C-alpha positions in Angstrom: 123.9 44.9 -99.5 124.2 47.6 -96.9 121.6 47.9 -93.9 120.0 50.8 -95.7 119.5 48.6 -98.9 118.4 45.8 -96.9 115.7 48.0 -95.2 114.5 49.3 -98.5 114.4 45.8 -100.1 112.4 44.3 -97.2 110.0 47.3 -97.2 109.4 47.1 -100.9 108.8 43.2 -100.6 106.1 44.0 -98.2 104.7 46.8 -100.5 105.1 49.5 -97.8 105.8 53.1 -98.5 108.4 54.9 -96.4 105.5 56.7 -94.8 103.7 53.4 -94.0 106.9 52.0 -92.4 107.5 55.1 -90.4 104.0 55.0 -89.1 104.5 51.3 -87.9 107.7 52.4 -86.4 106.2 55.5 -84.7 108.9 57.6 -86.5 109.0 60.3 -89.3 109.5 59.1 -92.8 112.6 61.3 -92.9 114.2 58.9 -90.4 113.3 55.8 -92.7 114.6 57.7 -95.8 117.9 58.4 -94.0 118.3 54.8 -93.2 117.7 53.7 -96.7 120.3 56.3 -97.9 122.7 54.9 -95.3 123.1 58.3 -93.9 122.3 56.9 -90.4 122.0 53.3 -89.0 119.0 52.3 -86.8 119.8 51.8 -83.1 119.2 48.5 -81.4 115.7 49.4 -80.2 114.7 50.2 -83.9 116.5 47.3 -85.3 114.3 45.0 -83.0 111.2 46.9 -84.2 112.1 46.6 -87.8 112.6 42.9 -87.4 109.2 42.6 -85.9 107.6 44.7 -88.6 109.3 42.8 -91.3 108.9 39.4 -89.6 112.6 38.6 -90.1 115.7 38.1 -88.0 117.8 41.1 -87.1 120.6 39.4 -89.1 118.5 39.7 -92.2 118.6 43.5 -91.7 122.2 44.0 -90.6 124.1 41.5 -92.6 125.5 42.0 -96.0 124.1 39.8 -98.6 126.8 38.7 -100.8 125.1 36.0 -102.5 121.5 35.4 -103.8 120.2 31.9 -104.2 117.6 30.7 -106.4 114.8 29.1 -104.4 111.9 26.7 -105.3 108.4 26.4 -104.0 108.0 23.0 -105.4 110.5 20.4 -106.3 108.3 18.0 -108.3 105.4 18.6 -110.7 102.1 17.7 -109.0 100.6 16.3 -112.1 103.5 13.9 -112.4 103.1 12.9 -108.9 99.5 12.3 -109.4 100.2 10.1 -112.4 102.8 8.1 -110.3 100.4 7.6 -107.4 97.5 6.5 -109.6 99.9 4.1 -111.7 101.3 2.6 -108.4 97.8 2.2 -106.9 96.6 0.3 -110.1 99.7 -2.0 -110.1 99.4 -2.9 -106.4 95.6 -2.9 -106.4 95.3 0.0 -103.9 91.6 0.6 -104.5 91.1 3.3 -101.8 94.0 5.1 -103.1 92.6 5.2 -106.6 89.4 6.7 -105.3 91.2 9.1 -102.9 93.5 10.6 -105.7 90.8 12.1 -107.8 88.7 13.0 -104.8 91.6 15.0 -103.2 92.4 16.8 -106.4 88.8 18.0 -106.8 88.5 18.9 -103.2 91.6 21.1 -103.1 90.9 22.5 -106.6 91.8 26.2 -106.7 93.6 26.1 -103.2 97.2 27.2 -102.9 99.9 26.5 -100.3 100.5 29.4 -97.9 102.2 32.5 -99.4 102.7 30.8 -102.8 101.3 29.9 -106.1 101.8 26.1 -105.6 98.5 24.2 -105.9 97.6 22.7 -102.5 97.2 19.2 -103.9 101.0 19.3 -104.1 101.2 18.7 -100.4 99.1 15.5 -100.0 100.6 14.1 -103.2 104.0 14.7 -101.6 103.0 12.8 -98.6 101.8 9.8 -100.7 105.0 9.8 -102.8 107.1 10.0 -99.7 105.5 6.9 -98.1 105.7 5.1 -101.5 109.4 6.0 -101.8 109.9 4.2 -98.4 108.2 1.1 -99.8 105.0 1.6 -97.8 102.4 0.1 -100.0 99.5 0.0 -97.5 96.2 1.3 -99.2 94.8 2.9 -96.2 98.0 4.8 -95.4 98.5 6.1 -98.9 94.8 7.0 -99.1 95.0 8.8 -95.7 98.0 10.8 -96.9 95.9 12.0 -99.9 92.8 12.8 -97.9 94.3 14.0 -94.6 93.3 17.7 -95.0 89.9 17.6 -96.9 87.8 17.7 -93.7 89.9 20.4 -92.1 90.4 22.5 -95.2 87.7 21.7 -97.8 84.5 21.4 -95.9 84.0 17.6 -96.5 82.8 15.2 -94.0 83.8 11.6 -93.2 80.7 10.4 -95.0 81.7 12.1 -98.2 85.0 10.3 -98.4 85.0 7.3 -100.9 87.1 5.0 -98.9 86.8 2.2 -96.3 86.3 2.9 -92.5 90.0 2.3 -91.7 91.0 5.1 -94.0 88.3 7.3 -92.7 89.6 6.8 -89.1 93.0 7.9 -90.2 91.6 11.1 -91.6 89.4 11.6 -88.6 92.4 11.5 -86.3 94.4 13.8 -88.6 91.7 16.4 -88.4 92.4 18.9 -85.6 89.9 21.5 -84.4 90.6 25.1 -84.6 92.6 26.5 -81.7 93.4 29.9 -80.2 96.0 31.1 -77.6 93.7 30.0 -74.6 92.9 26.5 -75.7 95.7 25.5 -77.9 97.7 23.4 -75.4 94.6 21.5 -74.3 93.4 20.7 -77.8 96.9 19.7 -79.0 97.5 17.4 -76.1 94.1 15.5 -76.8 94.9 15.6 -80.6 98.4 14.0 -80.3 97.2 11.5 -77.7 94.6 10.3 -80.0 97.1 10.0 -82.9 99.6 8.1 -80.8 97.0 5.3 -80.2 96.9 4.6 -84.1 100.3 3.7 -85.7 99.0 4.3 -89.1 97.6 7.7 -88.3 100.9 8.5 -86.4 102.9 7.6 -89.5 100.8 9.9 -91.8 101.1 12.7 -89.3 104.9 12.4 -89.1 105.0 12.5 -93.0 102.7 15.5 -92.9 105.0 17.4 -90.4 108.1 16.4 -92.4 106.7 18.0 -95.5 105.4 21.1 -93.7 108.7 21.7 -92.2 110.3 21.8 -95.6 108.0 24.7 -96.6 107.6 26.7 -93.4 110.5 29.1 -94.2 108.3 30.8 -96.7 104.8 29.7 -95.7 104.8 30.7 -92.1 105.4 33.8 -90.2 108.4 34.0 -87.9 106.2 33.5 -84.8 104.5 30.6 -86.3 107.9 29.0 -87.1 108.9 29.3 -83.5 105.5 27.7 -82.5 105.8 24.9 -84.9 109.4 24.1 -83.7 108.2 23.9 -80.1 105.2 21.9 -81.0 107.3 19.4 -82.9 109.8 19.0 -80.2 107.0 18.4 -77.7 104.8 15.9 -79.5 106.7 14.2 -82.3 109.2 12.1 -80.4 106.2 10.0 -79.0 104.7 9.8 -82.4 107.9 8.5 -83.8 108.3 6.1 -81.1 104.8 4.6 -81.9 105.9 4.3 -85.6 109.2 2.8 -84.8 107.5 0.2 -82.5 105.6 -1.1 -85.5 107.9 -3.6 -87.2 106.7 -2.9 -90.9 107.3 0.9 -90.3 110.6 0.7 -88.5 112.8 1.7 -91.5 110.4 4.6 -92.2 110.6 5.7 -88.6 114.4 6.1 -88.7 114.3 8.0 -91.9 111.4 10.3 -90.7 113.2 11.0 -87.4 116.4 11.9 -89.3 114.6 14.3 -91.6 112.5 16.0 -89.0 115.3 16.5 -86.5 117.7 17.6 -89.3 115.3 20.2 -90.4 114.6 21.5 -86.8 118.4 21.8 -86.3 118.8 23.8 -89.6 115.8 26.2 -88.6 117.2 26.7 -85.0 120.7 27.6 -86.3 119.4 30.0 -88.9 116.9 31.6 -86.6 
């Protein structure tokens, strides 16, 4: 696709008229129309502005798109994952997990993942299945995976959770207070320091970040992606070190480090 066709496609994806895009660019709609007809090409300053308005890289505007790939918002069916987790919990007598599965599904009912139609419960179930696939059969960890967002996102309290105190502590540590530009660094430093004192919570947090990295290309804005990359590079090496220092989680730590660092490298190269 030409630059003009790329601009038109990006504009239409964001449901903007030529007039609305022109207003954001502080230009006439005739200029936008001329770009889209490939009569003229935007200069460097306008390319930078377009990238900001569309929240994409400049290459997404100027490069010819020779191939279109089909993408997926979800790889596995969340109901199948729920059945797998419940069956495994019954077989291995993971009683906190059995209670947590249905509680989490009810708490997240109607919620969707950012910028998608994927039910939110897909995320905690993915964490639980990820842990189980690495032969982590600890009841509190799997239950913590399932419940890690219910206080932060569903208005639940620790007292509401139908699990033991050890699982509640994992969920408490996983719950981060809201931040803004002024207090973000201070809050995050305290948050990750507390997580690093609990190997089980550190493991759940690494599973959480691993899954969130896989979806941030469509779930987060470009600025949030940059911020997530910086946050991951600053805080996750220490969490992974804590997980790796726990003998029973050593194999999981190696896999998680590979997955997290590989995804970071891919994002940085594509950004």
